[in-house]
C-alpha positions as CSV (number, residue, x, y, z in Angstrom):
1,M,0.0,-0.2,0.2
2,S,1.1,3.4,-1.0
3,S,1.8,6.2,1.3
4,I,-0.9,8.5,0.0
5,S,-3.1,5.2,0.6
6,K,-2.0,4.5,4.1
7,V,-2.7,8.4,4.5
8,I,-6.0,7.9,3.3
9,A,-7.0,5.1,4.9
10,S,-5.9,6.5,8.3
11,L,-8.2,9.7,7.8
12,A,-11.0,7.2,7.0
13,N,-10.6,5.1,10.1
14,L,-10.6,8.1,12.2
15,L,-13.6,9.9,10.8
16,N,-15.5,6.3,11.2
17,G,-14.7,6.1,14.8
18,A,-17.6,6.7,16.7
19,R,-16.2,8.7,19.7
20,A,-14.7,10.9,16.9
21,R,-17.8,10.8,15.1
22,R,-19.9,12.3,17.8
23,R,-17.4,15.0,18.8
24,I,-17.2,16.4,15.1
25,Y,-21.1,16.3,15.2
26,R,-21.1,18.2,18.5
27,Y,-18.7,20.3,18.0
28,G,-17.9,21.0,14.0
29,P,-20.8,23.5,13.5
30,W,-19.5,25.8,16.1
31,L,-15.7,25.4,15.0
32,V,-17.2,26.2,11.4
33,M,-19.1,29.1,12.8
34,A,-16.0,30.3,14.3
35,L,-13.8,30.0,11.4
36,A,-16.6,32.2,9.2
37,A,-16.5,34.6,12.1
38,V,-12.5,34.9,12.0
39,L,-12.5,35.1,8.2
40,R,-15.3,37.8,7.8
41,L,-14.2,40.0,10.8
42,W,-10.3,40.0,11.2
43,H,-9.4,43.5,10.5
44,L,-12.7,44.4,9.1
45,G,-12.2,48.6,8.9
46,Y,-9.3,47.7,6.8
47,P,-9.4,49.6,4.3
48,K,-10.3,52.7,5.6
49,K,-11.7,53.8,2.1
50,L,-14.8,53.3,0.4
51,V,-14.4,49.9,-1.5
52,F,-15.7,49.6,-4.8
53,D,-19.4,50.0,-5.0
54,E,-19.3,51.0,-1.0
55,T,-19.0,54.6,-2.7
56,Y,-23.0,54.4,-3.0
57,Y,-24.2,52.4,-0.4
58,V,-22.6,53.1,2.4
59,K,-23.2,57.0,1.9
60,D,-26.7,56.3,0.6
61,A,-27.5,54.1,3.7
62,W,-26.4,56.7,5.7
63,T,-28.6,59.1,4.3
64,L,-31.5,56.7,4.4
65,W,-30.9,56.1,8.3
66,N,-30.9,60.0,8.8
67,T,-33.5,61.2,7.0
68,G,-35.8,58.5,5.6
69,S,-34.4,58.7,1.6
70,E,-31.4,58.6,-0.3
71,K,-29.6,62.2,-0.7
72,S,-27.0,63.7,-3.1
73,W,-23.7,64.3,-1.8
74,P,-20.9,67.2,-2.6
75,A,-18.6,66.3,-5.6
76,D,-15.4,64.5,-4.0
77,A,-16.8,63.5,-1.0
78,N,-15.3,60.7,0.1
79,A,-12.1,61.5,1.1
80,G,-14.3,63.9,3.6
81,F,-16.4,60.7,4.5
82,E,-13.3,58.2,5.2
83,S,-12.0,61.3,7.5
84,G,-15.1,61.2,9.6
85,L,-17.0,64.1,7.9
86,V,-20.5,61.7,7.2
87,N,-23.0,64.4,7.4
88,T,-22.0,66.7,4.6
89,F,-25.0,65.3,2.5
90,L,-27.3,68.0,0.5
91,T,-30.9,68.1,0.8
92,E,-31.4,67.1,-3.0
93,P,-32.6,63.6,-3.2
94,S,-30.4,61.2,-5.1
95,F,-31.6,58.6,-7.6
96,V,-30.9,54.9,-6.8
97,V,-31.4,51.9,-8.2
98,H,-32.0,49.6,-5.8
99,P,-34.6,49.1,-3.0
100,P,-33.5,50.5,0.5
101,L,-33.7,47.2,2.7
102,G,-29.9,46.3,2.3
103,K,-29.0,50.0,2.8
104,W,-31.1,50.1,5.8
105,L,-29.2,47.4,7.5
106,I,-25.9,48.7,6.3
107,G,-27.2,52.3,8.0
108,F,-27.9,49.9,11.3
109,G,-24.5,49.1,11.9
110,M,-23.3,52.8,11.1
111,W,-25.5,53.8,13.9
112,L,-24.7,51.4,16.2
113,F,-21.0,52.0,16.1
114,G,-20.9,55.5,14.5
115,A,-20.6,56.3,11.1
116,D,-17.0,57.8,11.1
117,N,-15.3,54.5,10.9
118,S,-15.2,51.9,8.2
119,F,-15.7,49.1,10.9
120,S,-19.6,50.4,11.0
121,W,-20.1,50.2,7.4
122,R,-19.1,46.7,7.4
123,I,-20.3,44.8,10.2
124,S,-24.2,44.3,9.0
125,T,-23.0,42.7,6.0
126,A,-19.9,40.9,7.9
127,L,-22.2,39.3,10.8
128,I,-25.3,38.6,7.9
129,G,-22.4,36.8,6.0
130,I,-21.4,34.6,8.7
131,A,-25.3,34.1,9.6
132,A,-25.2,32.5,5.9
133,V,-22.5,30.0,6.6
134,G,-25.0,28.5,9.8
135,L,-27.9,28.4,7.5
136,L,-26.2,26.6,4.4
137,M,-25.5,24.1,7.1
138,L,-29.1,23.8,8.1
139,V,-30.1,23.7,4.4
140,A,-27.7,20.7,3.8
141,R,-28.9,19.0,6.7
142,E,-32.4,18.9,5.6
143,L,-31.5,18.0,2.0
144,F,-29.0,15.4,2.7
145,K,-30.1,14.2,6.2
146,S,-26.7,14.1,7.6
147,Q,-24.8,16.4,9.8
148,G,-21.7,15.4,8.3
149,W,-22.2,16.6,4.9
150,A,-23.6,19.6,6.2
151,L,-20.4,20.3,8.1
152,A,-18.7,19.7,4.5
153,A,-20.9,22.5,3.0
154,G,-20.7,24.6,5.9
155,F,-16.9,24.6,5.6
156,L,-16.4,25.0,1.8
157,F,-18.4,28.1,2.2
158,A,-16.6,29.5,5.4
159,I,-13.5,29.5,3.6
160,D,-14.5,30.6,0.0
161,G,-12.8,33.8,-0.9
162,H,-16.1,34.8,-3.2
163,A,-18.1,34.6,0.1
164,I,-15.3,36.1,2.3
165,V,-14.9,39.2,0.0
166,L,-18.8,40.0,-0.2
167,A,-19.2,39.4,3.4
168,R,-16.3,42.1,4.4
169,T,-17.8,44.6,1.7
170,A,-20.9,46.7,2.4
171,L,-22.7,45.9,-0.6
172,L,-26.1,44.2,-1.4
173,D,-25.3,41.2,-2.9
174,S,-23.9,38.6,0.1
175,T,-27.2,40.2,2.1
176,L,-29.4,39.5,-1.2
177,M,-28.2,35.7,-0.7
178,F,-29.1,35.0,3.1
179,F,-32.5,36.1,2.7
180,V,-33.1,33.6,-0.7
181,L,-31.1,31.2,1.1
182,L,-33.4,31.8,4.2
183,A,-36.7,31.5,1.9
184,F,-35.1,28.3,0.4
185,Y,-34.7,26.4,3.9
186,F,-38.4,27.4,4.7
187,L,-39.2,26.0,1.3
188,L,-37.7,22.6,2.1
189,R,-39.2,22.8,5.6
190,D,-42.6,23.3,3.6
191,Q,-42.1,20.2,1.4
192,R,-41.2,18.1,4.0
193,V,-44.8,18.1,5.3
194,R,-46.2,19.2,2.2
195,D,-50.2,17.1,1.7
196,I,-50.8,16.3,-2.0
197,D,-54.2,14.7,-1.0
198,R,-56.1,18.2,-0.5
199,I,-55.7,21.8,-1.2
200,V,-54.1,23.6,1.3
201,W,-54.7,27.1,2.2
202,L,-52.5,27.6,5.0
203,R,-48.6,26.5,4.8
204,P,-46.9,28.5,7.7
205,W,-43.7,27.5,6.3
206,L,-44.6,28.7,2.4
207,V,-45.8,32.2,3.9
208,A,-42.2,32.8,5.7
209,A,-40.3,31.8,2.6
210,G,-42.6,34.5,0.9
211,A,-41.3,36.9,3.9
212,S,-37.9,36.1,3.1
213,L,-38.3,36.7,-0.7
214,G,-39.8,40.0,0.1
215,A,-36.9,40.7,1.9
216,A,-34.7,39.7,-0.8
217,T,-36.2,41.6,-3.1
218,A,-36.3,44.6,-1.1
219,I,-32.5,44.8,-1.5
220,K,-32.6,43.7,-5.0
221,W,-34.8,43.4,-7.3
222,S,-33.2,39.9,-8.7
223,G,-35.0,38.6,-5.6
224,L,-37.9,38.2,-7.7
225,Y,-35.9,35.7,-10.0
226,F,-36.3,33.4,-7.0
227,L,-39.6,33.8,-6.2
228,A,-40.9,32.8,-9.6
229,A,-38.3,29.9,-9.6
230,F,-39.2,28.8,-5.9
231,G,-43.1,28.9,-6.4
232,L,-42.9,27.5,-9.7
233,Y,-41.2,24.5,-8.0
234,V,-43.8,24.1,-5.6
235,V,-46.5,24.0,-8.1
236,I,-45.0,21.8,-10.6
237,S,-43.5,19.3,-8.4
238,E,-46.7,19.2,-6.6
239,A,-48.7,18.6,-9.6
240,I,-46.3,15.8,-10.7
241,A,-46.6,14.2,-7.6
242,R,-50.3,14.3,-7.6
243,R,-50.2,12.6,-10.7
244,A,-47.9,10.0,-10.0
245,A,-50.2,9.1,-7.3
246,G,-53.0,8.6,-9.7
247,Q,-55.7,11.4,-8.6
248,K,-57.9,12.1,-11.8
249,N,-57.8,15.9,-10.9
250,W,-54.5,16.2,-10.7
251,F,-54.3,19.4,-13.5
252,I,-57.4,21.0,-11.7
253,G,-56.3,20.0,-8.2
254,G,-52.9,20.6,-8.6
255,I,-52.0,23.2,-10.8
256,I,-55.3,25.4,-10.8
257,A,-56.5,25.0,-7.0
258,Q,-53.1,24.3,-5.4
259,G,-51.5,26.5,-7.7
260,S,-53.8,29.7,-6.8
261,A,-53.2,28.8,-2.7
262,T,-49.4,28.8,-3.5
263,F,-49.4,32.1,-5.3
264,I,-52.1,33.3,-2.7
265,Q,-49.1,32.5,0.5
266,L,-46.3,33.5,-1.5
267,V,-46.6,36.7,-3.5
268,P,-48.8,38.9,-1.0
269,V,-46.4,38.7,1.6
270,T,-43.5,39.3,-0.6
271,F,-45.1,42.3,-1.9
272,V,-45.9,43.6,1.5
273,I,-42.6,43.2,2.9
274,Y,-41.1,44.7,-0.2
275,L,-43.4,48.0,0.2
276,L,-42.6,48.3,4.3
277,S,-39.1,48.7,3.0
278,W,-39.7,52.0,1.7
279,T,-41.3,53.1,4.5
280,G,-38.8,55.8,5.1
281,W,-39.3,56.8,1.4
282,I,-43.5,56.7,1.6
283,L,-43.6,58.7,5.2
284,T,-41.2,61.5,4.1
285,S,-41.5,64.3,1.5
286,G,-37.5,64.5,0.5
287,G,-36.8,61.5,-1.5
288,Y,-36.4,61.2,-5.1
289,S,-39.8,61.2,-7.0
290,R,-41.8,61.1,-4.0
291,N,-43.8,64.0,-5.4
292,A,-44.1,62.9,-8.8
293,T,-47.9,62.2,-8.6
294,D,-50.7,63.0,-6.0
295,N,-50.1,59.7,-3.6
296,W,-47.1,57.7,-2.7
297,F,-48.3,54.4,-4.4
298,T,-48.4,56.0,-7.9
299,S,-45.0,58.0,-7.1
300,L,-43.4,54.6,-6.5
301,I,-44.7,53.1,-9.4
302,E,-43.2,56.1,-11.7
303,Y,-40.3,55.5,-9.4
304,T,-39.7,51.9,-10.3
305,K,-40.6,52.5,-13.8
306,S,-37.0,55.0,-14.1
307,A,-35.2,52.4,-11.8
308,Y,-36.2,49.7,-13.9
309,G,-35.2,51.9,-17.5
310,F,-31.9,52.2,-16.1
311,H,-31.2,48.7,-15.3
312,V,-32.5,47.4,-18.2
313,A,-30.3,50.2,-20.9
314,L,-26.9,49.6,-18.3
315,A,-24.3,48.9,-20.7
316,T,-21.4,51.2,-19.5
317,P,-18.3,49.6,-20.3
318,H,-16.1,48.6,-17.2
319,S,-12.5,47.3,-16.8
320,Y,-14.1,44.4,-14.6
321,A,-17.2,43.8,-16.4
322,S,-17.8,40.3,-16.6
323,N,-20.4,38.0,-19.0
324,P,-22.3,35.8,-17.2
325,L,-21.2,32.8,-19.0
326,T,-17.9,32.9,-17.4
327,W,-19.4,33.4,-13.7
328,L,-19.3,29.6,-12.7
329,F,-15.7,29.3,-14.2
330,A,-14.5,32.6,-11.9
331,I,-12.9,33.8,-15.3
332,R,-13.0,37.5,-14.3
333,P,-13.1,38.5,-10.8
334,T,-14.0,41.6,-9.7
335,S,-10.9,43.5,-7.8
336,F,-12.6,45.6,-5.2
337,F,-9.5,47.4,-4.0
338,Y,-6.0,47.8,-5.0
339,E,-2.9,49.9,-3.8
340,G,1.0,49.1,-4.3
341,L,3.9,50.9,-2.6
342,D,7.4,51.1,-4.2
343,A,10.6,49.5,-2.6
344,G,11.5,51.7,0.1
345,E,8.0,53.4,0.5
346,G,6.1,52.8,3.9
347,N,7.1,49.7,5.4
348,C,7.7,48.2,1.8
349,V,11.0,46.6,1.7
350,S,10.3,44.1,-1.1
351,A,12.4,45.1,-4.5
352,E,9.2,44.7,-6.4
353,G,7.5,46.7,-4.4
354,C,4.5,45.6,-2.5
355,S,0.6,45.2,-3.0
356,S,-2.3,45.4,-1.2
357,A,-5.6,43.8,-3.0
358,I,-9.3,43.0,-2.3
359,T,-10.5,40.5,-5.1
360,A,-13.6,38.8,-5.4
361,L,-12.1,35.8,-6.6
362,G,-13.5,32.6,-5.1
363,N,-11.1,29.4,-3.8
364,P,-10.3,27.9,-7.2
365,L,-10.2,24.1,-5.8
366,I,-13.9,24.8,-4.7
367,W,-15.2,27.0,-7.8
368,W,-14.1,24.5,-10.3
369,S,-15.3,21.4,-8.8
370,A,-18.6,23.2,-8.2
371,A,-19.1,23.9,-11.4
372,A,-18.0,20.6,-12.6
373,S,-20.7,19.6,-9.9
374,V,-23.4,21.6,-11.4
375,F,-23.3,20.2,-14.8
376,F,-22.7,16.5,-13.4
377,V,-26.3,17.0,-11.4
378,I,-27.9,19.0,-14.6
379,F,-26.8,15.4,-16.3
380,W,-27.9,13.7,-13.4
381,Y,-31.2,15.2,-13.2
382,L,-32.0,14.7,-16.8
383,K,-31.2,11.5,-16.6
384,S,-33.4,10.2,-13.4
385,R,-35.4,13.5,-12.6
386,D,-33.9,12.7,-9.1
387,R,-35.8,15.2,-6.8
388,L,-32.7,15.8,-4.5
389,A,-30.7,16.9,-7.5
390,G,-33.4,19.4,-8.7
391,L,-33.7,21.0,-5.2
392,A,-29.8,21.2,-5.2
393,L,-29.9,23.0,-8.9
394,L,-33.1,25.1,-8.0
395,G,-31.3,28.3,-6.5
396,I,-28.7,28.2,-9.8
397,V,-31.8,28.2,-11.9
398,G,-33.4,31.7,-9.9
399,G,-30.0,33.4,-9.1
400,Y,-27.9,32.3,-12.7
401,A,-30.3,31.4,-15.4
402,P,-32.2,34.9,-15.6
403,W,-28.9,36.4,-16.2
404,L,-28.4,34.8,-19.5
405,F,-30.9,36.4,-20.7
406,F,-29.1,40.2,-20.2
407,M,-25.6,39.3,-21.6
408,Q,-25.6,42.7,-23.3
409,R,-26.3,44.5,-19.9
410,T,-23.1,45.5,-17.5
411,T,-22.8,42.8,-14.9
412,F,-20.1,41.2,-12.7
413,Q,-19.1,38.1,-11.1
414,F,-19.4,39.2,-7.7
415,Y,-23.2,39.1,-8.4
416,A,-22.2,34.9,-8.2
417,I,-22.6,35.1,-4.5
418,A,-26.8,35.1,-4.9
419,F,-26.3,31.6,-6.0
420,L,-22.9,30.2,-4.9
421,P,-24.6,28.2,-1.8
422,W,-26.3,26.1,-4.4
423,M,-23.1,25.6,-6.3
424,I,-21.8,24.3,-3.1
425,L,-24.8,22.1,-2.7
426,C,-24.1,20.4,-6.1
427,L,-20.4,19.8,-5.3
428,I,-21.7,17.9,-1.8
429,F,-24.1,16.6,-3.8
430,V,-21.7,14.9,-6.3
431,A,-19.3,14.1,-3.2
432,R,-22.1,12.0,-1.5
433,Y,-22.8,10.1,-5.0
434,F,-19.2,9.2,-5.3
435,V,-18.8,8.3,-1.8
436,S,-21.7,6.0,-1.3
437,S,-21.0,4.4,-4.8
438,A,-17.4,3.9,-4.0
439,A,-16.5,0.2,-4.0
440,R,-14.7,1.2,-0.7
441,P,-17.0,3.7,0.9
442,V,-15.2,4.6,3.9
443,R,-11.5,5.0,2.0
444,A,-13.9,7.0,-0.4
445,Q,-14.6,9.4,2.5
446,G,-10.8,10.0,3.6
447,L,-10.5,10.7,0.0
448,F,-12.9,14.0,0.1
449,F,-11.4,14.9,3.9
450,L,-7.9,15.4,1.7
451,Y,-10.2,17.4,-0.3
452,L,-11.4,19.7,2.3
453,L,-7.4,20.0,3.5
454,A,-6.2,20.8,0.2
455,T,-9.4,23.5,0.1
456,F,-8.3,24.9,3.4
457,A,-4.8,25.0,2.3
458,M,-5.9,26.8,-0.9
459,S,-7.3,29.4,0.8
460,A,-4.7,30.3,3.1
461,F,-2.7,30.7,-0.1
462,F,-5.0,33.1,-1.4
463,L,-6.3,34.8,2.3
464,P,-3.8,37.8,1.6
465,I,-5.8,38.9,-1.6
466,W,-8.9,38.5,0.2
467,I,-8.6,40.9,3.2
468,G,-6.1,43.3,1.9
469,S,-3.2,42.2,3.5
470,W,0.4,44.2,2.1
471,I,2.2,41.4,0.2
472,P,5.3,41.7,-2.0
473,Y,4.3,42.5,-5.2
474,D,5.9,39.3,-6.4
475,F,3.7,36.9,-4.3
476,W,0.4,39.1,-5.2
477,Y,1.2,38.2,-9.0
478,L,1.7,34.7,-7.9
479,H,-1.9,34.3,-7.2
480,M,-3.1,35.6,-10.8
481,W,-2.9,32.6,-12.4
482,L,-5.0,33.5,-15.5
483,P,-4.3,37.0,-17.4
484,S,-8.3,37.7,-16.6
485,W,-7.5,37.8,-13.1
486,I,-5.4,40.8,-13.2
């Protein structure tokens, strides 16, 4: 037996020991959460500058928190804001193109810790990003009925650079991801207790999913894609189940009647939560387009039309724009921040100079494995109609497929955070399949554990360019495996 085989066998025996398994299942979730917290909170205030689109969302969040709606700022306001002059906003309204909830959450952190420090700008997003790791473990346990596979999913999500960077930056996308993942968890709980023998007009877990999707839509309108995907899944899957059970009225009962009941329990609560996020704009008079008509509702419709027109027409060239076709493969990650120092400048002692970079780049071992897994799960679902495979793909249908219809629009790789949890679920689906079908399942488990160790080592290597550590330029360049990553 080779030395590698011996290591794999030893790991397998260790992991399958009853005592070790009990300890892993008891303490593993807390260790994964602690790891996620360290990676998302360590030096969260660096850089003390507005990073990428923080220039919009942080300042908008502060004016929203103080006045009830987003306000304009003087030209070149960033330097003053970063130095602590946070109340120089103007009275004129600002035209913003995303709903308010994500900015309300950013603003809460700023109010709690003081808007004059960069830690406060990001703490809400960071805490939500940590919570998302725990939530994914709950989702994976619900899907795969295994604490071990749930821990693996949470671990991969905790150490992935894309998730880390988005959680450490005051943007909207990581928060969007949390609420659609929460809706998916509620959907799974609803499906556990679904009753296909009668029409059910009150399904609390489904209503909870609708509320979560309302929160997602109140952060970014792309939450509506998930609403459509989840709602159609419930209606179609239950109609298929009714037909398989031999119900003669499966179409009327499953598609029309239960479909109507599902719509009533999902869509109205989504709309109500969305409207509640606009409370500040509704109750004040200084918001953009607030007084465009005689009443707030029609004014909001006019505002929505303007924002929709902006989104549809957005085709501004950007050096880090990324076609959606490339997202699964992390071809063009977004550089959120980069600064360089020459040798002898500051604390830089490297002859080639030094770099500080924050790049929304996923761990390559995780991303490329997950991308391959997505295609495997698609193949498997088309071949077997495996319900579990369909659920693992559902978030990709809602979070990725719609963007394929907007390939002429300016889009970015970091949008993929919205469906990253489902990429990881597909990876776990494939790993679980191969372990269970292996000639020696115990040894296959040991091999998968080696993969987890390799991903951890890869994350340790890439961590400096995820959190902005000052490193020699040559070491930074060593991370640029593809020319498109620069």
